[in-house]
N, C-alpha and C positions, 0 to 999 in steps of 0.2 A: 552668260553666267556660268553656263556649265565649265569652258574655258578658264573661269577666273579660280575656281574649286579646284579644278584640277592642276594650276600652278602652284597653290596653296598645300596641296597635298602633296605635290612632289618637291618643292621647296621646303616644307615643314616649317609648322608655325614658331619653333625655336630660333630657326635662322633668318626667318622675316623678322621677328622681333629683336634678335640681336644686329640685322643689318639696321633697321629704321632705329633704334637708340643708338648706334653708331654715329650716324648722321645726323642724327637729334644732337649730339653731345660734339660735334663738329660744326652746325650752326652755331650752335651756343659760344663755343670757345671765339669762334669768328667775330660774332656779335659783341662778346666783353671786348676784344681786342679790338673794335670799332669805336669803343667809347659808350656803349648803351649800356641800359641797366636791364639784366635778363630777371622778367618776375617768375618766381619760382612757387607755384602754390603747393607744390607736392611735400611732402613729409619726409620721404625716403626714396630709395631707388626703386622700391616695388611699384611705385606709383607713378614713377614715371612713363611719361608716352612720346610721341614724334611730334608733338607739338611744342614750339619754344616762341612763348611770348616773351617779349622786350619793349622799351621805353627810349625814344632816342633821346638824346639832351636837349634840352632847348624846345621840343615838338611837345604841342598842347593835346594831351592825351584825349580830349574831347572828339568825337568825329564834327566834321562840319556840318553846317546847316544842308537841308535837302534843297536840289534845284528843284524850280517848280519847270514842270514838262512845256515845251515850245506849243503855243496855240496852233491848231491845225489852220487858221487864216496865214498865219504869217508867213510873209512870203519869203520861200526857201533863195530866191535868186537876189534878193535886197543885201546891199554890202555889209558886212558887220558895223554895228553902230551908225548907219544911213538913217537911222528911224524910219525907213521907206516900209510900209506893209501894204497887204490889201485890207480892203473892208470885209468884215465878216459877211458871210451870207447872210440875206434876209431870209426870213420865214415865211413861206406862202403858205397861205390855206386853197386846197382846189376843191371846189364843191362839184358834184356832177351837174354837167348842164354849162358850167362855167367855159368861156373860150380858155383854149391852152396858151403856154406861154408866149 
């Protein structure tokens, strides 16, 4: 953390701001040339930041549905699409005095 603060102090906040805004402007220009729509929520140049939001033509802006995690008992060695899997482990109840497995 101390090194990061030192870099900011050495470079100066104004210089960092100018660099970030110049790079954001370059990205925005490239995105527009590629045919994407730049989403500009700022009202003026003083509200700009280093974030460029855009929408690609023909792309659905909604995020894809979440993918469910693979169950722990699914066999990682089974070939994809084979439907082969291991049976989920059985739950065993052990009581004092019972013989082991």
